[in-house]
C-alpha positions as CSV (number, residue, x, y, z in Angstrom):
1,N,63.2,178.2,201.1
2,R,65.5,175.0,201.2
3,D,62.6,173.0,202.9
4,L,60.3,172.5,200.1
5,L,60.0,169.0,200.9
6,Y,58.7,168.3,204.3
7,M,58.9,164.9,206.0
8,A,56.8,165.1,209.0
9,D,58.9,162.7,211.6
10,K,61.2,159.2,211.0
11,S,58.4,157.1,209.5
12,S,58.3,159.5,206.1
13,C,60.0,157.4,203.1
14,L,61.0,158.8,199.6
15,Y,62.2,156.6,197.6
16,F,63.9,157.3,194.3
17,E,64.3,155.2,191.4
18,G,66.2,156.0,188.1
19,C,65.7,159.3,188.5
20,T,67.3,162.8,188.5
21,V,67.0,165.0,191.9
22,R,67.9,168.8,190.6
23,S,68.4,172.0,193.1
24,T,68.4,175.6,192.1
25,S,71.0,177.8,193.3
26,T,68.6,177.9,196.3
27,G,69.7,174.4,197.9
28,C,67.3,171.7,199.3
29,R,67.3,170.4,202.2
30,F,66.1,167.2,203.6
31,T,65.5,166.4,207.3
32,N,63.6,163.7,208.8
33,G,62.9,160.7,207.3
34,R,64.4,158.0,205.2
35,L,65.6,158.3,201.7
36,F,65.9,155.0,199.2
37,F,67.7,154.9,196.2
38,D,67.4,152.6,193.8
39,N,68.7,152.3,190.0
40,K,70.7,155.4,188.6
41,V,70.1,158.4,190.3
42,T,71.6,161.7,189.9
43,V,71.6,164.2,192.3
44,S,72.6,167.7,190.9
45,S,73.3,171.3,192.5
46,L,73.6,174.5,190.9
47,G,74.6,176.0,194.2
48,D,78.6,177.1,194.9
49,T,78.6,177.1,198.6
50,A,77.3,174.8,201.4
51,A,74.2,177.0,201.9
52,E,73.7,176.5,198.0
53,A,73.7,172.2,198.4
54,V,71.6,169.7,198.5
55,M,71.5,168.6,202.4
56,L,71.0,165.8,204.2
57,G,70.1,166.5,207.6
58,S,71.8,163.7,210.6
59,D,68.2,163.0,211.6
60,V,67.8,161.4,207.7
61,D,68.7,158.2,207.2
62,A,69.6,157.3,203.5
63,T,69.5,153.9,201.7
64,L,71.3,152.7,198.6
65,L,69.4,149.8,197.8
66,S,71.3,146.3,195.7
67,G,70.8,148.3,192.0
68,A,71.6,151.6,193.4
69,A,74.4,153.9,191.1
70,L,74.3,157.0,192.6
71,N,75.6,160.1,190.6
72,V,76.6,163.7,192.6
73,Y,77.4,166.7,190.6
74,G,77.6,170.0,192.6
75,G,77.3,170.8,195.8
76,F,77.0,167.7,198.4
77,E,76.8,168.4,202.6
78,L,76.0,166.6,205.4
79,W,74.3,168.7,207.9
80,E,74.5,168.2,211.5
């Protein structure tokens, strides 16, 4: 299942600070809500195809805060 982190609505938030978000070849999809990235954050996917990538839904607001350094490895998709 790619939707293991469930955000109920647009008021839901996830804050990533100085961490690694790693996805296996199953992939990971974020829908609804807001994502905040601060300090050094690494997003890594072991997937080789769009179906296995880390995906951000069109209903997600992603914000890079002033101290953010975002490193992306592997599949990363914007889903509409």
